[in-house]
C-alpha positions as CSV (number, residue, x, y, z in Angstrom):
1,M,-39.1,-158.6,97.6
2,T,-35.6,-159.6,98.5
3,E,-33.2,-156.7,98.8
4,T,-29.9,-156.7,96.9
5,V,-26.7,-156.0,98.9
6,L,-23.6,-155.3,96.8
7,L,-20.2,-155.7,98.5
8,I,-17.3,-154.0,96.8
9,P,-13.7,-155.1,97.6
10,G,-10.8,-152.7,97.7
11,L,-7.3,-152.6,96.1
12,L,-5.9,-156.1,95.3
13,S,-8.8,-157.6,97.1
14,D,-11.7,-160.0,96.4
15,G,-14.7,-161.5,98.1
16,V,-12.6,-163.2,100.8
17,V,-12.5,-159.9,102.7
18,W,-16.3,-159.8,102.8
19,E,-16.8,-163.6,103.5
20,H,-18.2,-163.3,107.0
21,Q,-20.6,-160.4,106.1
22,A,-21.7,-162.1,102.8
23,R,-22.6,-165.3,104.7
24,A,-24.6,-163.5,107.4
25,L,-26.4,-161.2,105.1
26,S,-27.3,-163.9,102.5
27,A,-29.8,-165.2,105.0
28,R,-32.0,-162.2,104.4
29,C,-30.7,-160.5,101.2
30,D,-29.5,-161.2,97.7
31,V,-25.8,-160.7,98.2
32,R,-23.6,-159.8,95.2
33,M,-19.8,-159.3,95.1
34,A,-18.5,-156.6,92.8
35,D,-15.5,-157.3,90.5
36,V,-13.2,-154.3,90.4
37,T,-10.4,-155.9,88.5
38,R,-11.3,-155.0,84.9
39,D,-11.1,-151.3,84.7
40,A,-8.5,-148.5,85.2
41,S,-10.8,-145.8,86.5
42,L,-13.2,-145.6,89.5
43,D,-16.1,-144.4,87.3
44,G,-15.4,-147.3,84.9
45,M,-15.6,-149.7,87.8
46,A,-18.8,-148.1,89.1
47,Q,-20.5,-148.0,85.8
48,R,-19.7,-151.7,85.1
49,V,-21.2,-152.7,88.4
50,L,-24.3,-150.7,87.8
51,D,-24.7,-152.3,84.4
52,E,-24.1,-155.8,85.7
53,V,-26.2,-155.7,88.8
54,P,-29.6,-154.3,88.0
55,G,-32.2,-152.7,90.2
56,Q,-32.1,-151.0,93.6
57,L,-28.9,-151.6,95.6
58,S,-27.6,-151.3,99.1
59,V,-23.9,-150.8,98.5
60,A,-21.0,-151.4,101.0
61,G,-17.5,-150.6,99.8
62,H,-14.2,-151.3,101.6
63,S,-11.1,-149.1,101.0
64,M,-10.9,-148.4,97.2
65,G,-14.4,-150.1,97.0
66,G,-15.7,-147.2,99.1
67,R,-14.6,-144.8,96.5
68,V,-16.3,-146.9,93.8
69,A,-19.4,-146.9,95.9
70,L,-19.4,-143.1,96.0
71,E,-19.0,-143.1,92.2
72,M,-22.1,-145.2,91.9
73,V,-24.0,-142.7,94.0
74,R,-22.7,-139.9,91.8
75,I,-23.7,-141.7,88.6
76,A,-27.0,-143.2,89.7
77,P,-28.2,-141.8,93.1
78,E,-31.7,-143.0,92.5
79,R,-30.6,-146.6,92.5
80,I,-28.7,-146.6,95.8
81,D,-30.9,-147.3,98.8
82,R,-28.1,-147.5,101.4
83,L,-24.4,-146.7,101.4
84,A,-21.7,-148.1,103.7
85,L,-18.2,-146.7,103.5
86,L,-15.5,-148.7,105.3
87,D,-11.8,-147.9,105.8
88,T,-11.8,-145.5,102.9
89,G,-11.5,-141.8,101.9
90,V,-12.9,-139.1,99.7
91,G,-10.0,-136.8,98.9
92,P,-7.9,-136.5,95.8
93,R,-4.4,-137.9,95.7
94,N,-1.7,-136.0,97.6
95,E,1.6,-134.8,96.2
96,T,3.7,-137.8,97.2
97,E,1.3,-140.6,97.0
98,H,2.0,-141.6,93.4
99,V,5.7,-142.3,94.1
100,S,5.0,-144.9,96.8
101,R,2.1,-146.5,94.9
102,L,3.9,-146.8,91.6
103,A,7.0,-148.2,93.4
104,L,4.8,-151.0,94.7
105,V,3.4,-151.7,91.2
106,E,7.0,-151.9,89.8
107,L,7.9,-154.2,92.6
108,G,5.1,-156.6,91.6
109,E,6.2,-156.4,87.9
110,S,9.8,-157.3,88.8
111,E,9.4,-159.6,91.7
112,G,5.8,-160.9,91.7
113,M,2.7,-160.4,93.7
114,R,3.9,-162.4,96.7
115,T,6.6,-159.8,97.2
116,V,3.9,-157.1,97.0
117,A,1.9,-158.9,99.6
118,A,4.9,-159.1,102.0
119,E,5.5,-155.4,101.6
120,W,2.0,-154.0,101.5
121,L,-0.1,-156.1,103.9
122,P,1.8,-155.9,107.3
123,P,1.2,-152.2,107.9
124,M,-2.4,-152.6,107.0
125,V,-3.3,-155.3,109.6
126,R,-3.5,-154.6,113.4
127,H,-2.1,-157.9,114.5
128,W,-0.2,-159.1,111.5
129,D,2.7,-160.5,113.5
130,A,0.7,-161.9,116.3
131,E,1.0,-165.6,117.2
132,G,-2.6,-166.3,116.4
133,S,-2.7,-164.5,113.0
134,A,-1.2,-167.2,110.8
135,E,-4.5,-168.0,109.1
136,L,-5.3,-164.4,108.5
137,R,-1.8,-163.8,107.0
138,A,-2.1,-166.8,104.7
139,T,-5.6,-165.8,103.6
140,L,-4.7,-162.2,102.7
141,T,-1.4,-163.2,101.1
142,A,-3.2,-165.7,98.9
143,M,-5.8,-163.1,98.0
144,V,-3.1,-160.7,96.7
145,E,-1.4,-163.5,94.8
146,R,-4.7,-164.1,93.0
147,M,-4.2,-160.7,91.5
148,N,-1.5,-159.9,88.9
149,P,0.6,-156.9,88.0
150,T,-1.8,-155.8,85.2
151,I,-4.7,-155.6,87.7
152,H,-2.5,-153.9,90.2
153,R,-1.4,-151.2,87.8
154,A,-4.9,-150.5,86.5
155,Q,-6.3,-150.2,90.1
156,I,-3.4,-147.9,91.1
157,Q,-4.1,-145.8,88.0
158,A,-7.7,-145.5,89.0
159,L,-6.7,-144.3,92.5
160,L,-4.2,-141.9,91.3
161,D,-6.7,-140.4,88.8
162,R,-9.4,-140.0,91.4
163,T,-11.2,-136.7,91.9
164,D,-12.2,-135.0,95.2
165,A,-15.5,-136.7,96.3
166,E,-15.9,-134.5,99.4
167,P,-18.2,-131.9,97.7
168,M,-20.8,-134.6,97.0
169,L,-21.1,-135.8,100.6
170,A,-23.6,-133.2,101.7
171,A,-26.0,-134.2,98.9
172,I,-26.3,-137.9,99.8
173,T,-29.8,-138.6,101.1
174,C,-29.8,-142.4,101.7
175,P,-28.9,-144.0,105.0
176,V,-25.1,-144.0,105.3
177,L,-22.8,-146.0,107.6
178,V,-19.2,-144.7,107.9
179,A,-17.0,-147.2,109.7
180,V,-13.3,-147.9,110.3
181,G,-10.9,-149.9,112.4
182,D,-9.6,-148.0,115.3
183,S,-6.0,-148.8,114.3
184,D,-6.3,-148.1,110.6
185,A,-3.2,-146.1,109.9
186,W,-3.9,-145.8,106.1
187,S,-7.4,-144.4,106.4
188,P,-7.5,-143.2,110.1
189,P,-10.6,-142.7,112.3
190,R,-10.2,-139.0,112.2
191,Q,-10.7,-139.0,108.4
192,H,-14.0,-141.0,108.9
193,R,-15.3,-138.7,111.6
194,E,-14.8,-135.8,109.1
195,M,-16.6,-137.8,106.4
196,A,-19.5,-138.7,108.6
197,A,-19.9,-135.1,109.8
198,R,-20.4,-134.0,106.1
199,I,-23.1,-136.6,105.3
200,P,-26.6,-135.8,106.6
201,G,-27.6,-138.4,109.2
202,A,-24.6,-140.6,108.7
203,Q,-23.8,-143.2,111.4
204,L,-20.2,-143.5,112.5
205,V,-18.9,-146.8,113.9
206,I,-15.3,-147.5,115.0
207,F,-14.3,-151.1,115.3
208,P,-12.0,-151.9,118.3
209,D,-8.6,-153.6,117.8
210,S,-8.7,-153.5,114.0
211,G,-6.6,-152.1,111.2
212,H,-7.4,-151.3,107.6
213,F,-8.9,-154.7,106.7
214,S,-11.8,-154.4,109.3
215,P,-14.2,-156.7,107.5
216,I,-11.8,-159.6,108.0
217,E,-10.0,-158.4,111.1
218,A,-13.2,-157.6,113.0
219,P,-15.7,-159.8,111.2
220,E,-18.4,-160.0,113.9
221,A,-18.4,-156.3,114.6
222,V,-18.5,-155.3,111.0
223,T,-21.3,-157.8,110.3
224,A,-23.3,-156.5,113.2
225,A,-22.9,-153.0,111.9
226,L,-24.1,-154.0,108.4
227,V,-27.0,-156.0,109.7
228,E,-28.1,-152.9,111.7
229,W,-27.5,-150.7,108.6
230,M,-29.8,-152.9,106.6
231,T,-32.7,-152.2,109.0
232,R,-32.6,-148.4,108.2
233,T,-35.4,-147.4,105.9
234,P,-34.3,-145.8,102.6
235,Q,-35.7,-142.4,101.9
236,G,-38.1,-141.8,99.0
């Protein structure tokens, strides 16, 4: 029976971030891409995906998508065979986060999503200004422009309303990959080491020379980690 792998994009993201991994995994799995643009809560996103993609799932989430993946485990742990958390976090919002996040939403509403991309993306990507990164810049900018201020505000609301997921980590029993770019300044490696230490048997992978968007910044390394992750036998 073909296994189903669900890839979940993050904030202002779509399947282009997971393109390399989806192509590689589709040779052996039924690869599905989650749509997280229609809800204003993480649990709403998680429940919609569970409703739309039936059966047992191996779930990989990037950034906000990792938080959605954890919500899926909370709602329906019996349906999650494997879990991969990339460039993400588990804690509640901090005291100042809402100010910067809502300022970016308002920027999009007043000046458009291209302006949001120009402000938001450069600190996220390790080699944003490098001479050979023009294609990556164009790809990620076009991705953000495919979104709109309504989607942006809803996703930011979901992130600001998030709860602390750390208490659930110790109860996760499926095979877990925790992975991050070594230069991810938004969700740093230290944070992922702490997450992996709290999940029984979790594997930690740090991708060299990559920022927050590791699936598209370090595509071969991320794909290799996910292919290995898919060989791990689910419990139960």
